[in-house]
N, C-alpha and C positions, 0 to 999 in steps of 0.2 A: 432562423431563430437560434440563439446560442443557449446551450444548457447552463443552468446555474451551477457554479462550482461550490462544492462543500469544502470548507476549510476548518482548521482547528489550530490552536496555538499551543506549543510546548515551550518549556523553559529548559535551556541547556544547563550544563554543570556550572557555567559562569554567570547564571542568572539572566541571560539574554533570551528574550522572547523570539520564537521562530514560528512564522505562519506556514502551515503545511496544507497542501491540497490533497484531498482524498481522491484517489484514482478509482478504487472500488473496494467493496467489502464482500465477503462471502462466508458461508457456513460450510464446514466440512463434516459430512456424515462419518467419515473415516476416523476423525479425532474427536468429534462432538464438541468442537470449539468454533468460535467466530474469529475471523481475521480481518484486518484492515490493511490495505496497501496504499501507501501515500508517498508524497515527495515534498521536499523543501525547495525544489526547483534549482538546486545547486548542480554543478557539473563535475564529472570526474576528469581525470587527466586526458581521456580520449574525447572529451566533449559530450559525453552521454549524460542525460539527466539522471541523478541519483534517485533510486527508488528504495523504499523501506517497507517492512511488513511487521506487524505486531498482532498479538492476541488481544482481543478486547471483549467486553460484555455489552452487547447492543441494548440490553434492557436497562442499563444505568444511564442517567442523564449526562453525567460527566465521567465517562469510563477511563480507567487507568489502563495505559498501554503496557502489556506484558511482553517480555522478551520471548522469542521463539528459540527453543533450546534443542530441539531434536532434528536429526537429519531427515526423518520421515516428514515432518511438517514443512521443512524447507523444500523438499522434493515436490510436495503438493503445490506449494506456492510457485515454484519454478515452472512446473507443468502448466499451471493456469496462465502465467505470464507469457510463456512460449506460445500457447494457443492464441492468446489475445494479440500478440505481436504478428502472428501468421495471419489472423483475420484482418488486421489493419493493413498489412502488406497486400493481401489479396484485394481488398476494397480499393486501395489506391491504384492498383494496376488495372482496374476495370474502367 
């Protein structure tokens, strides 16, 4: 059984609609904020899927994505991504 993907649409600076897949969301006790990690499924120069993160309010039906501006917040997100990547790697090796 395949899990249902959650998507949302953003409009870029040129007015083009871009569909993004939500990878995961989480709340940080450290910052008292909610974060969304997502991708537009584009690739970087090395062929890796580009991943983005933003602050959002999960209590709002159509939340506005807010830019992450502190190194502390980026470090929290990077640590979670690293942990998840390690878990996926370990599962694929089993």
